[in-house]
N, C-alpha and C positions, 0 to 999 in steps of 0.2 A: 348613642343616646345623648341628647342635649340636656345639660344640667340647667335647672331653673330653681330659683330661690324665693322662698317665702321667709320674711323676717318678722319675728314676733317679739314684742316687749312684754315680759312677764311681770305683772304688777302684784305685789303683795298688799296687804291691808295696813292698818295703823300699827305701828310698832309700839307695844306697851313699854318697852325699855327706853323709848325716845319721847313718848308723849305726843307724837305727830305722825302724819302720813309721810312715809319716805318720799313718795312721788312728788310732793310739793316742797321739799327742802330746796332752799336757794343756794346755788353754787355760782359764784362770780356773777350774781345778778340774774341768773337764769334758773327757772325751776328744773328739778332733776328730770321730770318726765319729758320736758322739751329737749333737754340736753341729750337724753338717751334716744329719743325719736330722731333727732338730727344725726346722731351717730349711725343709726340704721338707714336713714334716708341716703346718706352719703355712699352707701353700698349699691344704690340703685336696684333694690330687689324687685322681683316681678310682682310681688304683692307685699303689703305691710299690714300687720295685725297688732291688736292689743289684747292680751289675755288677762282677765281679772275676775275676782269673785262677784263683784257688782260693777256696773258701768261707772267709771270714774267721772266726776263732774268736769274734769279738765280735758277729757278725751276729744280730739278734733272731730268735727262732723264728717270729714272725708276718710276716716280710718275706721274699719270695722272692729268692733269689740266682741271678742269671743268669751262667753261666760263659762266659768268652771262648772262642770257637771260630772259628779256631784260636787257640791261646795264643801269648803272646810276640810279638804283632804290634802292640803299642803301643795307645794309646787308641782308635784306629779299630776294633780288634777288639771292645773292650768296648761301644762305641757301637753297632756293627752288631748285636751279640748282643741288646742291649736293644731296638733297633728291630724286630728279628725277633720278639721276644717280646711287645711291647706290644699292648694291646687297644684303645687310645684313638686319637683322631685326631691327637694331638700328643704328642711326647716332650720333656720338660724334662730336660736333662742337666746335672748339677752335679758338678764334680770335687771330690774329697775335700780337696784342698789349697788351697781358697779360703775361709779361715775368716772373712773379713770380709763375705762375701756375705750379704745380708739377704733375708728373705721378702718384704719390701715392694718391693725392687728387682726380684726375680723376678716378682712379681705384675704389676709395671708392664710387663715384657716379655710376659707372658701376655696382657695386655689388647690388645697390638698384633698378636697372632697372628690369622690369618684361616684359614678353611677351605682346606686344601691349601697353606698358606703358613706357614713358620716365621719365627723372629726371631733374627738373628745380631748380637751386639754388635760394635762396631768402633771403634777409634781409630786415626787416621792410616791406614796401609795394613795394619794388623794386625787380624785377626778373632779373637774369643774363642769358640772352638767348644765349650769345656767349661763354659760357663755360658750355654747357648743353648737355643732351642726349635726342634725339627725336626718337619716334617709326617710322617705315616706313610709317604707316598710316597717319602721320602728313603731308605728301606731298599734299594731297588733300586740306586740310585747308590752307596751306601756299600758294598753287597755286591760290586758290580762292581769298585770301586776296590780292595777288599781282595783279591779273587781275582786281580787283575792285579798285585798287589804295590805299588800306589800308596798308601802309608800316610800321606801328609801330610794332616792335617786342613785345612790352609789350602787345599790343592788341592780337597778335598771341598767346601768352602764355595764356591769359585769355580764348581764344576760346578753346585751347587744354585742359585747366582745366575743362571747361564746358562739354567737350566731354569725360572727364575721361581718357584722353590719356597721362597725365603726373601726376607725384606726386611731391611734394615740398620737397626740402632739405634745412632746415634752416641753414644758414651760421653762425657759431659761431664767436665770437669776435676774437679768435685766427686765424681763417681761412680767415678773410677779406683781409689780405695782398695778398692772392693768386689772388684776383680779382682786384687788383690795376692796372689800365691800364695807358698807355702812350699816351696822346692825345695832348700834347703841350710841348714847351720848358721848361715851369715851371715844368711839370710832369717829364720831363727828368732830370732836375737839382735836384728834390726832391727825386729821386729814390734811396732808401737806399741800400748801400752795393754793388752798381754796378758802374763800370767805363764805362761810355757810351759816345759816340760821334756820331754825324751825319756824315757818310762817304761821300766822293765825289761820284758822281753818273755817271754811264755810259749811263744812259737813261733819257730822259726828255719826259714828256707827254704834249700833246697839243690837242686842239680841231680843227678838220678839217672838210671840207665838201666834200663828195664823190658824184660823178655823175656816174651812171651805167645804161645804157640802158634807159635813160630818167628819171630815178628815182634819186632824190636828198635826201641825209640824212646826218645828223651830226654824226660824230664819234670821238672817242678819239684815237689818233695815238701816236705811240712811235717813238722818234727821237734819233739818236745817238748823244750824247752830244759832243760838241766841244768847248773847252776853251783854252786860252793860258797858258802855263806853263813856268815860268822863272827859269832857272837853274843858281844859283850863286855858284861860287867856290872861297873860301877864301875871301868872301865879294865882289867879282867882278862879274858883270853880264855877264855870259858866253854865254848863248843862250836863245832864246825864241822860243818855238815850239808850234804849235797848236796841241792839243792832246785830246783824250777822257779821262776824269778824271778816275782815278783808277790805282793802281800799279805805282804811281808817283815816289816813291823811287827807284823802279826797273828801271824805265825809265831813271832817272837821273844817276844812277850808271852804267847802260848799255851804256848810251851815253858816259860817261867818258872812259869806257873800249874800246868801238868800235872806238872812235875817237883817241885812242892812248894816252890819258892823264894819265891813270893809267894802270897797268898790273895785279894788284891783289887787293883783298878786304882789305888787310893789309894797303894799302896806303890811305884808307879812315878813317880819325880820327873820323868824325861824319857826319851824314846825317840826315836831318830832314825836314819835311814839315812845312811850316809857314802859319798860318791862321790869317788874319787880324782881329782886334777887330770887334765885331758886325757882324761877317760873319760865315757861316758854311762851306765855300769853301776855300780850300787851293790851291792857284795857284802859289806857289813858293816853290822850294826846295833849301835849303842851304847846301853846302858841304864844309867840311874842310878836307884838304889833308895833308899828310906828305910824304916826299921823292918823290915828284913829281915836276919836273922842266919843264916849258913851258912858251911860250910868250902869255900872256892873250889876248892882242890885236890882234896878228897875228892869233891865233886860232879862235877868235870871227869873224874876217873878213873872214877867210876861211870857217867857218861854214855857214855864211849867203850866201856866194857865191855858195856853194854846194847846199844849200836849194832852191835857187831862179833861178840860170841861168846855172846850170850844171858845169861840171869840164872838164879840158882838160886831154885827155887820158894818154899820156906817162908820164907827170909830176906826175899825181895822182898815177899811178901804181908804179912808182919809189919811191914815198913818202911812200907808204905802204910797199914796200920791205925794205926800209931803217929803218922801225920800228923793223926789226929783227923778224918778225913773222915766226914761223916754218911752213913748208908745212903740209897740213892736213894728217892725218893717212892714209897710203897707204894700210894697211891690212884690212880696214873695207869694208864689202860687204853687199849688200841687194839684195834679189831676185826681179826680175822685176815684178813678179806677186804681191808681197807684196807692192812694190812701187805704183802700180796702185790702191791699196786700200786706200792709204793715203788721197786723196782728200775727199772721202766720210766720212772718220773718222774725218777729219778736220771740214767739214760742219756740221756734226751731233752734234759737241760740241761747235759750235759758238753760245753761248747763246744770246749775244747782237745782233748779226747779224740776228738771227732767229726772233727777235722781231722788229728790225728796218730796216734790209736790207741795212744798210749804213756803215758797218765797214769792214776793212781789218783784217786779222789774220795771225799770225805766230805760228808754232807749232813744237815741237821736237818729233821725234819717234825713237824707237830703231830698231834693225835689224829684229825684228819679227813683226813690224808694231804697236807695243804698243805705245799709246800716253803717253808722259811723261809730257808735260806742253803745255798750249796754252794761248796766250794773244791776245787781240783784241784792235784795235785803229783806229781812223779816218785816220791816216797815217800809211802806211805799215812799214816805217822805224822806227816809234815809237813802233809798235808791236814787231819788231825785237829787238829793244833796251830793251824792257821790258823782253824779253826772256834772253838777255845777262845779265841784272841786276839780274834776278832770279838765273841764273847759278852762277854769281859772289857771290851773297849773301849766296848761299847755298853750296859753295865749290865744284861746279860741273865742273869747268873749268880744262883743255880744254874739249870741247864736242867732243872728238875724235871718239866716238862710236855712233854718232847720225846723223839722217837726219833732216834737217830743211825744212819744206814746208811753202811757203807763198802764200797767195791769190794774185791775180793780176799778174803783170809782175815781172821778176827778173832783176832789174836794177843794175847799178854799185854799188850804195850805199849799197844795200842789200848784194851783193856779198862780198864787202870788210868787212862788219860787220860779215858775216859768217866766213871768213878767220880769223878775229880777235878772234873769239870764238873757233877756231880749228875745225870747222865743216867740215867733208869730203865731204858731199853731200848736195847741195842746189837744191831744186826743186820748180817750180812754175807752176801754172795752165795756165799761159799765156806765152808770149814771153819774152826772155831776151833781153837786149840791146846789141849793138855791143861792147861797152866798158866792159860790164860785162863778155862777152865771152872772150875778150882779157885778162882780169884780171884772170879769171878762168884757162885759158890755161897756163898763165905764172906762176901762183902760185900753180897749182896742185889741184884745186878744181873741183869736179865733178859737172857740171851744167846741170840741166834737165829743159826743158821747155815744154809747151803744155801737161802737165800731166793730161790727161782727159780720162775717160773710160779705155779702154785697150791699149792706145797708149801714147807714149811720145817720145821726141827727146832729145838726149844727145849731148851736144855741146863741152864737154871736159872730159877727164879722164873717159871714159865709162867703164873701167875695174872694177869699183866698183859696177856697177849695171847691167852689161851685161856679162854673161859667154862667154868665148872665142869662143865657137862653135856657139854662136848666132850672132856673128858679121860677116858681109859680105860686 
């Protein structure tokens, strides 16, 4: 009998003792979920799964997510769901919170597995069921235990041993570091050799009550996080925006660019997120500039006016023109058939939206329809500023060979930010505003609205997306 292997990453939820989702903890610059998936990929399993209570926002599109059923029954629920789904002779289960586990050590366990027999690590009287290998036949024992409410994984291992379906691997003293998990802030701080921090979150979990056809049940729901971000420039409070945490440095840098405060990355002396003491959240970005002159108070007043009660058309367009922004690249073209494919590409990559249904997105595409970068936020203008900050920090400006697509409508503020980035085509899935159309026509931006299915409307500079023979 040939052994085949399914590898599954077992994902828990938010740790109340840590105030953060373990999966998104950063270790040496890499999120823990990616670190663990790389560890499993290096084993070259026949299939790779993720087991979780709800679909994680970070889950790659090419990896199947197996949802716990029933939910909120602890790790046994996730393990059982993976055993039911697997197509291989053996399942290698790895918990998300074992960051020191190596592919080499897991390969050693895999070599010991036999047809119909798994491998359970053990030291002393303790078994490690969340970095272990299970035979496919373990599914019946696990499902029976779950149905009976016997949720202890230690008890599950004892049953498997009684049935001779697992063998024991004694963990040596030198190998115990592989099994050191992160379950609290103290564990985080004691973790040797790793630079770790709890990142800002784009998603928050909450308990809700669902009513459907007369049936009431309690569920765990995912919400798009919304928190204030203060942007300070040279010590001066410049702006406060309600945003979805994540990519805050991009948001701040992009805001400075699209509001005309800076023109290049070289004008930023430093930019950093500030986290108050005794907190895992950073809700302030401090920026120090050089070679930038502006009236702090005037800019602050204009920003709040634009955010709350709109702007007057002619004065605003004249102000943008006076910034000396060049017209977008006239030679850039995109085929209308390709343009029509962009909304589906955008939606398929909206990781947080797919879990919460509550975020806007902005994305850049090239002329072939290839997605370059995507950012999400509770505010569409913030999503656009995150794109601008990404381009600024990565030396991609001007974006003269790119299309920007935004969810929702294409308003004046979005159009002026697109012009500031040098984008030649701005598309939205909904309607533009009248002022956005005026701006696009005066400054040479191709503005596309109602981009849905096989139809769209071009409001200005249609030559970039419609061949001459198609116009009538």
